[in-house]
N, C-alpha and C positions, 0 to 999 in steps of 0.2 A: 504494500500500500504506500501511497505518497507520504503518509505520516511516518511509517517505519523508515522509509528512505531518508527523510529529513532528519530523523533521530540519529541514524547511522552517520550521516554527513556532519551533523552538529557535534557528534562525539569523536570527530577526527577519524572516522572510518576510512575515508579515502587515503589519508596520510598513512594510516596503518597498512592498508592494502599495498600502497607503493613501497613501503618498507618491507613488507613480506616478499614482494617480487624481487627486491634487491637481495634479500637473504637467500632466495632460491633462483638466482639469476641464471643458473645452469640447467634449470628444469623447466622445459617448455610447458609441461602439463600444469604446473602451478601458475606460471605466468598467464597462460590462456584462460584459466579460471578467474584470476585476478581481473583481467581485462573484461571478461564477461560480467563480473559483478559490478565493475565500474560503469560499464555500458548500461546496465539496469538502473543503477543509481542516477545516471544522467538523463535517462529517458524522459522527455517532456519536462526537464528541469534545468533551465538555463543557468540558474545560480549554482547548481551542483556541477554542471559542466565547467563553469568558470573556476570553481574550487578544485576540480580534478586537474585542469590545466595547470593551475598554480602549484599543485602537488607534484606534477611531473608526469601525468598520464599521457600527454602527447609524446614526450620523450620516450616513455616506456614503449608505446606502440611502435615508434620508428626503430628503436633499438632492438626490440624483440623480433620485428619483421626482418631486420637485417641479419640477426644472429641465428634465427631458426627458419630459413626460407622453405625447408621441406615439411615443416609442420603445418598441415592443412588446417586443422582446427584452430591453431594459434593465429594463423593468417586471417581466417574468417572472423574470429573474435576481435582481432585488432581492427579490422574494417568496420565491424559493428560498433565498436567503441569510438572510433574516429568519427563515424557518422553522428553518433549521439553527442559528441563533443562540439560539433560544428553546426548542426542543423538549425539551432536557434541562437547560435553565438558567432556572428560573422567575424568578430575579432579573432576568434580561434582559427578560422580558415587561413587567414594571412600568416599566422605564426607557423602552422603546420606546413603550408605550401612553401614558405621560405626555408623550412627545414628538409625539404625534399620528399615529402610524403606522397606526392603524386606518382613519382616513378616507382616507388615501393609498392603502392597499391596496384598499379598497372601490371607489375611483375607478378604479384600474387594472383591477380585476375587471369593472367595468361597461363600461369603454371598450374593452377588448381581449379578444376571445374566446380568444386564445392564452394569456392570463394566468389564465383562470377557475380551472383546477385548482390552479395554484401559489398563487394568491391565497386560495382557499378553504382550502387546507392551512395557509397561514401564519396566517390568521385563527383556524382551529381550534387550532393549536399556541400561539397567543397566549392561549388559554384563554377565547375568546369563545363564549358559548353560542349566539349567533345567527350563527355563522360562515357558514352556508349561505344567508343572506338577501341 
């Protein structure tokens, strides 16, 4: 529920999730679940998306996608999280695009059929006109 998501964010839950991902930086299964949880916390919640970006969620997505290119579920969850970080927060689009997220998402889309829809949606919500190419 939105109330529960707000309670988690208010109690620094996103910061703790980012910390957890750092502790398990070599385990893609942990990182993919962290990103999934953050994507749920940010769904339809621009304030949560802002806090997630401040905590390092954008950097986490980019780094994880670079580090684990063969992990299909991680790539998909990263795309889902990126979408929720930017869909209602245009300021986050610029930050992620400047950090090279477009190329990483396009690579995941091309490499993994299971990522196609999530990657396309992320590219669209990043404001890219050619998101479907």
